[in-house]
N, C-alpha and C positions, 0 to 999 in steps of 0.2 A: 779847332779845342781851345781854349782860355793857355796862356803860356805859361807851363809849370814851371816852380822854382826847383833849385837844384835839390834843396832840403826837403822832404817830405812834411805834410801837414800833420798826418799822422804815423804813426810809429809803434808798433806792439812786436816785441823782441822776449823771446826766449818764455813764452807763455805757457806755464801749466796747471791742468787742472783735473782733477781725480774723483771721482763720485763711488764714495764707497770701495769695491775691488775694482772699478773700472776706471783705468785711466784716460780720460778722455780728450785730452791734449797733452801732446808732449813734445814741448820746447817751440812751440810755433813761432816763425816770426811773418810778420804781415806790415805792410806800410803803404800810405795812401797820399798822392798830390792834390794839391789844388787843381780843380777843374778837370777830373778826371774820374772816367768811369772803370772802377775795379773790380773784376766780377770774382765771385768767391765760389766755387763748385766742387763738389763731391758726393759720394753716397750717401745716403740717410745715414747717421751713426758717424760720419767722417769725422765731425767737430766741429762745423760750420757754424750751427746755432749756439753751442757753448762759447766759441772765440765770440759772437756779436753780444753773446748777453755779457759778458765778461766789458767789452766794451760800451754797452747800453747802462752798465752799473747793477745789473740783475745777479750779477753772479760776481765773486771776489776770485781772481788768479791764487794757483797756491804759490806758485812763483812766476817770477818775470815782470818787465816794465813797459809800461804805456808811456808816450811822451806825444804831446801837441805841441806843432810850432817848436820842438825840441826842447821841452819844459815837461819832468817828469810829473804826472798825474795820478791820483789814487782816486778812481770814481768809486765811488763808496754806494752811491744808489744812483736809482734812475732821473731825480730830480736833479743831480749835479751832472750826469750825463747832458740834460737838456741845457742846464747852465752854460755848459763848457760849448754848446752849440753841435751835440750829437743827438740826433733823433732817428728813429727806426719805424720802420712802415710794414706791419706785416699783413700778409694774404687777409685776414679778418681784423678789420680796422676798430680801433678802441674809441669810437666814436659814439655818439647818442642818436640815434634814428630819429627819437620824438622833440627834439632839438632842430632849431633852425642851421643853418649852412655857417651864420653868422656867430652863435650862440655855441658853437659845436669849434670854431676857430679859436675862441678867446677863453673856453673853459678852464677857470682854476689861475688866469691870470688876466683877467679883466682890470683896463684900466678905470681909475675912479677919478670923480671929480669931487667938490668940497660937500662934506658931510659923507662921504663915504659912497654917493651915487654912481652908479654906473657911467662912463662918458661913451654911450652910444654912438656919437659923432666920430669920436677919435677911433672907434674899433669900425667904424663903417670906412674911414678914409681909409685905414691901415689895410681892411680887407681889400678893397678896389686896387692899392696900388700893386699886392702879393699877385692879383688875378692876373692883372696885367703883364707883372714879370713873367707869369706862366703863360702867358697868351689865351687864358679863357675867360670866358663868361658864365657865371653861375648868378642866380638869384639867392641875394646875400639873405633874405625872410623866408625864402621855402623850406619846408619841412626836409630835412637829411635825408628819412627814411622813404620820401616819394621819389627820390632821383636816381636811385638803382647803385650797384655797387661800382664803377665805373665813376662814378662821380664821386662816392666815399673815398677812393682811393685819391682822387684830386683834392678834396677837403683835405684829406690826412696830408699831403704835400703842403698843400696851403698852409695848414696850420705849423708845419713845421717851420716854414720860412719866416711866419709871425712871430714865431720865439726866436728868428734871428739864427737857424741851425746853418752850420757851415759845413757839416759832415750829414748825410742821409744815407741810412742803411735801408735797401728796398730788398725784401725777404718773401721771395715768391709773390711779386706784385702782379703778374699777370695771370696768374692761374687761372683767377673766374672771370676773366674779359674775354671779350668777343675780339674778333679780329680786327676791328674797327678801332674800338678800345685802346687796344695793345698799339695801335698803329700813332692814336694820338697821346698814349703816355711816352713813346720812344721818342716823340718829338719834342714834347715838354724834357724830359731827360737830356736830349741834344741842348736845348735852350739852356737850361741850368748850366750844365758843363760849361758854355760857352761864358755865362756869368761867374764862374770861379766855382761855383758849389762841387764839393767833391762826394763822390756816389760810390757805395760798394752795394755791388746789384749780384744777388744770389736768386739763381732758378737753375731747376730739372731742365729746362728746354734750352739745349746747347747751340740750338739755331740763334737763339737771343743774344747769346756769349758774344758772338760775332758781327750782330748787328749793332751793338751800341756801346760796347765794353772797348776800352782802350789796352789794357792788361787784364790776365785772368790767371790767378792762383788756386792752386788743387790740393785739396786736403784728403787723407787716405788713411784712416785709421789712428785719426787725431795728429797726424803729422804732415807736414808741408812736402809734398813729393816733385812739386812744378811750378814756375811763376814765370811767365815769359809775356813781350808784347803779344795782343790777339794776331797781329797781323803776321807772326812769325811761328801759327801753329794752326792746326788743322783738326778736324774733330776727331779723326782717328787718336793724334796726340793724346786730347783729353781723355778719350775714354780709358786707353791704356793706362794713363796716370788714375784715374778715376777707380779703376776696378782692379789695377795690379794685374792685369790678364790680357791676353788679347782678344778682342771682340770680333769674329770673322764678319758677321754680320748681325745687326740689330732685329734682321727677321727672317729668322729661320723657317723656312717653309719648305715642306717635301709636299709637291704637288699632286694629287690623286684624281682619278676617277669618280665623280660623286655617286654615291647609291643611291638609295631607293628617297623619296620624299618623307622625311620626317615631321614638317610643319608645314602648313599651308595656310594661308589667310589671304581673304577673296572679299574684296570688298567694305573694308574696313572702315567706319566713316563716324566722327563724332563734330558735333556744331559747332563751328568757330577751332577747331584744332587741328584736325584731319580729315582727308577725304579720300574715298576710293581707293584703298592700298590694297595692290595684289604682292604678295610676296610666298616666295617657297624655302625653304633650307633643308638640304638633303644629308645623307650619312656621307660622314667625309670632308666636307667642306666649311669654309669659313665665307658669312656673306656680311659684307661690310655696308653699314647705313651711314651714309655721309650727310652732310648739310650745315649751315651755319646755325646759330645758336637762335631758337627761336624757331625753327624751321617744323618743330613736330615729332621730331624723332623721337626723346624721351616720351613722350604723349603715348606715341603709337606702342613702342613695347611695353609700357606699362597698361595700356589696355588689353594686348596682348594676354601678358602675364595674370590680368584679372583684378589689376589693382584699381585701373579708373573705367566705368563703363563706358561701351559704344553704343552710339544708336542703330548702326546698321552694319551688315558684315557676318562673317564666319571665321572661326578659330579652328585648326584642326589639328590635332597631335596624334600621328601614328595610325591617321584614318578616321579617329573619333573625335567628335567635336567637346571642345574645352568649355565646361561653366566659366560663367565668369565671375571665379571666385579663385585667389592665387593657392591656396591649400590642395584645391582640386588639381590646379595646374601641378603643385609641387607631386602631387602622387601620383598623376599620369607620367612624369619623368621631363618636367619646364623646371627650369631654375633663371632667376634673375639677380645679375649681380647690381646693384643700383650704381647710380651717379656718385652720389653723396655718401661714402663709406661710412663717416664719422655719426651720421644722424639717421642712415636707413639699413647701412650694412652690419654696425657690429654694435655692442654696448659696451664703451669704451672701459666703464668701471669693474666689467665681468673680465675673468679669466680667459685664457686663450680656449682652454678645456671647454669652459660652459658656453664660450661662442660658435667653437666648430660643429658643437652637436645641438644647436638651438634648432634646427630643423628635423631632426629625427627623435627627437625626444619622445616621441609616443611608441618607437620603435627600441626606446633602452629602458621602457620598464617591465619590472619583474615582481610580481605580487603587490602591482599598486606601488613600487618605490624604484628610484633611479638603480639601475644595473651599473655602479662606478666602475667595475673593471670594464667594462665593452665600452664604456664612456672614453675612459683612460686609452683603450687599443684604439680607437676609431681616432682620437686626437693625435696620438703620436704615429700613428700610420701616415696622416696626412701632415703633420710635422717635417717627416722623414722624408716625403715625397715632395712637398713643397719646399726644401729647404728652407725651413723658418729659422730666424735667427734673431735671440738666442731661441735654442729648442727646447723650452721652456714650457710645459704645459700650464701651470699654474700662474704664471705670469699674469697681471693686468693687461689687458691690451693695449690700455691708455699708454705703458711704459714703451710701446713697441714702435719703429719707425714706421713712417707710410707706408712703403713698400710691403714690409711685415704684417702691417695691418690688413692690407690688401689678400695678402696671400692667406688670411685667416678667413676674411671675408669666402674667398674661393674654396676653401675646405669645408664650410659650411656647406654650400652648395654642391660641393662634389660630394660630400656625405651622401647626399640623396639619391647618388647615381642617377642623375639626368640625362634624358637623349637629347634635349638640345639646351644650350647653356646661352642665356643671354647675357651679353657683356655692354654694360653702358659706362663708356670711358674707364676701361679696366686698367688704364696705365697711368692717370692723371694723377700729378703730386708724388710719383713715384720717381727713385734715381735710374740712371743709364742700367745701371747692375740689376736691379729689380725688374727692369722693364724687359729686357733681354730674359730674362729666366720666364716672365710670365708669357713673352711670345713662346719661349720652348714650350711650355705646358699646353699653351693652346695648340700648337702643332701637332702634341703627342698624343691629345685627347681626340683630335680628328681623324689621327691614324688608327684611333681604336673603333673610330665609327660614329661618334659623337657629330653632332652639327651644331655649329656656332653661328650667333648672331650678333655680330661686333659694331656698336656704336663707337666713332672715336671722333674727335676734333681735330686731332692730331694726322695731316693730310700724307705724309711720309709713312706713317703707321697703317692708316687705313689701305694705300695703295700696298705696302709691303705685307699684309700678312691676309688679304682678303683674297678668295677666288672670283668673286664676282662683287661689284659694286652699286648699290641701290644710293641714288643722289635724291634728298629731297628740298623743296624748295614752297615755302606758304602752306604747308600741310599736305604736299601731294609728293608721289614719287615722281621726279620731271627726267630722270634721266637711266639706263640701265648698261652698266659700262664692265666691259670683259676687267680679267686681270692685266696688267700693264697698259693701265689707259695714263694719257699724259696728265699733270696736275691741272696746269691748265685747263682741260675739257672739265674736268669734276669743279674748277672753282667757278668757271662760265655757268655749269648746268647750276651749282649752288647758289648763285646770286641771280638766276633768275635769266641768263641772258643765253643761256643754249636750250631751247623750248623743246620738251617732249623730244630729246634724244636716245630713244630706246634700243640701244643695240644689244642684240640677247647672243 
């Protein structure tokens, strides 16, 4: 790590911010040193985003002081933040997919020659310098949209360096990346740290904090509740401060003997996507479906649910064949929580009540009109059962945290009273407290006789929650593993190194 000076590069002292009746920040202190990775963690709604938006100029604090290299600054807008060397990189990049890599790097601040003409040669020289600094190679003329999310993240980082950023804020930068892409990003972060760039790293994946951060600060309910060197703390310390209570385990399972077969899939195949998929889900069990991104997991469950067609095979629910139509599957007792909740799970502009009853609107009609009393009754039942926060049925879903949005999607499907629930990345992008609550709900549901088929890229999660584990590689199930299997066995199967390890 680069040598850190005694005085911080950035100091934020006594930061307060209120939105209406909500006090989002309550005198928060935060500092950052040159050549340091400082992790900022906390549950959704803890105040992380508000603090970062104040640093990036999107919000103005109600009180408090921001200092750069000991000099007090007022960051009036994002343009000034960039001029001060502060760049924020979000999970969803702010780039233009139809423009080239080079055009994205310099958009809005292109160097010019005489008569106002763009200086393409200068742009190319600077771009190559930055990519050498990052230790990566990218074709400058390639259309960004053709390169994928991982490369878009790299271009976003390079864009910040082109503008001579001294402070990088990375907000959930790995959420949509594969394991290989995450490793590449971590290597880049380490390289930037060695070059003296200071990084604020925000992630719900606590294991990442211990891999890349030097210090960690925890926010809870708008207050700083802990700040320590990463080497001096462990995951339990972080969790206790994040949620304000003890979490005995993130994976609360009460294992039971499985009952009858609820879902039976035989020989399911679709050319170019998956082949020969056989699986069963019984009453009272959670079956995990693991594999790397691109292994075919989501494609299989979309076909089971009837969203996408399949070429061969059968899907049976409670002994009856399922038509290849989602609404037929729902009426027969199958539900699918999709991977992308914001695009496929909820309608963000609509209220909690409208979203939670979307899948049962047919049952809420009375004389051709919506039975609003019944709609409200269903909504309030699931608001209470799922511990939705805040517990208001008429709030737009867009105003909720990621974890609470996921609870709305769960409530929507639980309202259909399914016998089998398919969960595709059920805790992706949610904080540790909401994750534990979703896991507890899963255990309660299977305890009531439901069957769950769960996809998760979080290996500890799938190992901690599943009764049995199916591992996919290149469109095929290559391993059937029991509860308690070792992580390295799962990864060998997922990468194709463990061939046909069918342990029943």
